[in-house]
C-alpha positions in Angstrom: -18.4 -48.0 40.0 -16.8 -47.3 43.4 -18.7 -45.1 45.9 -15.9 -42.5 46.0 -15.9 -42.2 42.2 -19.6 -41.8 42.1 -19.6 -39.1 44.7 -16.7 -37.3 42.9 -18.8 -37.3 39.7 -21.8 -35.9 41.6 -19.6 -33.2 43.1 -18.2 -32.2 39.7 -21.8 -32.2 38.3 -22.9 -29.7 40.9 -19.7 -27.6 40.5 -20.6 -27.1 36.8 -23.8 -25.4 37.9 -22.0 -23.4 40.6 -19.7 -22.0 37.8 -22.8 -20.3 36.4 -24.0 -19.1 39.8 -22.3 -19.9 43.1 -25.6 -19.7 44.9 -27.8 -21.5 42.4 -30.5 -23.6 44.1 -30.8 -27.2 43.4 -34.4 -26.7 42.2 -33.2 -24.3 39.6 -30.7 -26.8 38.3 -33.5 -29.4 38.3 -35.8 -27.2 36.3 -32.9 -26.7 33.7 -32.4 -30.5 33.5 -36.1 -31.2 33.1 -36.4 -28.7 30.3 -33.4 -30.2 28.6 -34.9 -33.7 29.0 -38.3 -32.6 27.6 -37.9 -29.5 25.4 -41.3 -28.0 24.6 -42.6 -28.7 28.1 -44.8 -26.1 29.8 -44.7 -24.5 33.3 -47.6 -26.8 34.2 -45.5 -29.8 33.2 -42.7 -28.6 35.5 -45.1 -28.1 38.4 -46.4 -31.6 38.0 -42.9 -33.1 37.6 -41.3 -31.3 40.5 -44.2 -30.8 43.0 -43.2 -27.1 43.2 -45.8 -24.3 43.3 -46.5 -22.3 40.2 -44.7 -19.3 41.8 -41.6 -21.4 42.5 -41.5 -22.8 38.9 -42.0 -19.3 37.5 -39.3 -17.9 39.6 -36.8 -20.6 38.6 -37.7 -20.4 34.9 -37.2 -16.6 35.1 -33.7 -17.2 36.7 -32.8 -19.5 33.8 -34.2 -17.1 31.2 -32.7 -13.9 29.9 -34.3 -11.7 32.5 -34.7 -12.6 36.2 -37.0 -10.9 38.6 -36.9 -7.2 39.1 -35.1 -6.8 35.7 -31.9 -8.5 36.8 -30.2 -10.5 34.1 -30.9 -14.2 34.1 -28.7 -17.1 33.0 -30.1 -17.1 29.4 -30.2 -21.0 29.4 -33.8 -21.4 28.4 -36.3 -19.5 26.4 -40.1 -19.5 26.3 -42.1 -19.6 23.1 -45.8 -19.3 22.5 -47.4 -22.8 22.1 -49.0 -22.7 18.6 -51.7 -25.1 19.8 -52.7 -22.9 22.8 -51.5 -19.3 22.7 -52.1 -19.0 26.5 -49.3 -21.5 27.2 -45.5 -21.1 26.8 -43.2 -24.0 25.7 -39.7 -24.0 27.1 -36.6 -24.7 25.1 -32.8 -24.6 25.7 -30.9 -21.6 24.2 -27.6 -22.0 22.5 -25.9 -21.2 25.8 -28.2 -23.8 27.5 -27.1 -26.5 25.1 -23.5 -25.7 25.7 -24.0 -25.9 29.5 -25.9 -29.2 29.1 -23.0 -30.6 27.1 -20.5 -29.5 29.7 -22.6 -30.8 32.6 -23.3 -34.2 31.0 -20.0 -35.0 29.2 -18.5 -36.2 32.5 -20.9 -39.1 32.5 -20.2 -40.5 29.0 
């Protein structure tokens, strides 16, 4: 693959996320991709995998969920469900919209 082609693919990849939110932070997109890669993961798993603080992970998960901070609407790309093995934990999964976004974002690379 040529360098220009790979860079063009990377730009198109980022642009797909910018269609959702022109100011989306890269860490928010990263959280989305990590949930897509390992559905059922927890906030603690994301903290470990990203090195972000629990506050940062929670803020990014909220932005990707149905309700962002201060009652603002989120992107509705992921949902949290109670972990049946430990009710104190929440497991994260893609929503139907999240699956559609994942397909759009990744189809360029297949």
